[in-house]
C-alpha positions, 0 to 999 in steps of 0.5 A: 160834090164840088170839083173844078175839072181842068185839062191841057190841050195842044195850043200849037204844033211844036217846032223842035223841042216843045215849049210851055206855050205849046200847051193850054190849060183850061176848064172843061165840062164833064158830061152827066154820068150814064149807066156804066159811067164813073167820075174819076179824079186823077192822082198821078199822071205820066209823061213819056217821050212817045207823046212827042211823036203823037203831037205831030198828028194831033189837031190844034185844040185836041186834048193831051192824053196818056196814062194816069192813075185815078180814084173813082169819086162817083160810080154808076157801074157795079164793076168800079165802086166809089173809092177804087183806083183805076189806070186810065188813058186820060192823063193831062186831065184833073177829072173825067167821066168814062165808061168802066170798060175803058178803065183797069182796076188797080190793086194798091196792096200789090204795089204802090199806086205811082208804080203802075205808071212806071215799073209796074206799068207801061215802062216796066212791061216795055222793058220786060217784053222788049228784052225777053220777048223781042230781044230774045235775051238768054241768060248770061248774055252781054247787054248794052242799053242806051238811056239806061238811067231812064224808066225803061233802060234801068229796068232792062239792065236790072232784068238782065243782071237777074238773069246772070248777064253782063250789062253796059249802060249809057247815060247823060251825066256822071251822076247817073253813070255812077247810079247805074253801077252803084244802085242798079248793079250795072257792070259798066256805064259811061257818059255818052256826052263825054265818052266815045261809045265804041271805045267804051263798048270795046273796053267793057266787053272785049268779046262783043255784045249780044243784045243792044236795047235801043232807046237813043239812035245816032252814034250809039246805034252805030257803035253797037252795030260795030261791036255786035257779036254774030247773031246779035239782036237789037230790039228798037224801043225808041230813038229819043235823039231824033224825036225833035227833028224838025223837017229833016229826016233822022240820020241813019247809021252808016254801018248797016252792012254790019248786019249782013255777015253777023246775021244781026236782027233789028226789030222794032216794037211797041208795048201793046205787043205784050198786052197778053203777057201783062198779068205774067209780067206784073206777078213777076215784077211785083215779086222782084220789087218785094224781094228788093231784086229790082230798084227804081227811081221816080221824078215827081213834079207837083200839080197839073200846071207842071205837066208841060215842064215835066214833059219838056224835061224828058228831052234834057234829062231832067228825070231820074227814072220815071217822070210823073206829075202828082195831081191829088192825094 
């Protein structure tokens, strides 16, 4: 079997928004397979905003990493036969050798393979767990979600709609705003670059909001705090507006006193908190997809070489839904 293994490494620490020159693509050597090992060819890889934060702590020359879907080419493990599909943590790699214990077998009949990096994978579980578990969302409540056209935000809004809620979302272009309403079923959406968030929230939900799913930070968090109802909850998934701050602390909201007399709860989380619920989540999400209750979008770049451009595009809104890179058929 003739293969040409390649992988991206961190060439230099990014300053502000990452640049293509911050990454280096090079040939890599793979170890010989031992008992329990498999050789995997990656088919799709994910790029996600959280990778920017991790780059702050990675040493120069370290391999980039994240979630990917691959196919087993060669196996010395009875658990992973040749030809099976696996979820793995070795994105930014064309091929790799790994022990079977580090990989998760995927069912291509349950859902399309790329979806295991999006709606059926980490973003989907983040949306489901962040809203229903961390956010303790109750049927019929009013929800505001920022970055609502992204892989996580679009699912958060749709799940709330399935539970009878009123949903408001923000996005960075008029096209995405229209999509939130016409395709994803949001009750109201606005362009945060041209509209005032607090004005939009007051217009769309005169009685206030119960849950704000936080993806952005800054002015939208301030607006949400001002317009929260008593006992409101703010699950904090991310604050992408501040991921590329360089050497300066991120500006905090100026109205945290709103939390006191409204009994507002702000709670951060990461997707690993919901790992024990993954099977329940995937069963429910697969049923929603099958019944067309959930719609999702994917933006796909072609070829491993395109991975830096795909990643950088996350910070300018180049993605419509989940950002993926297609590596092989």
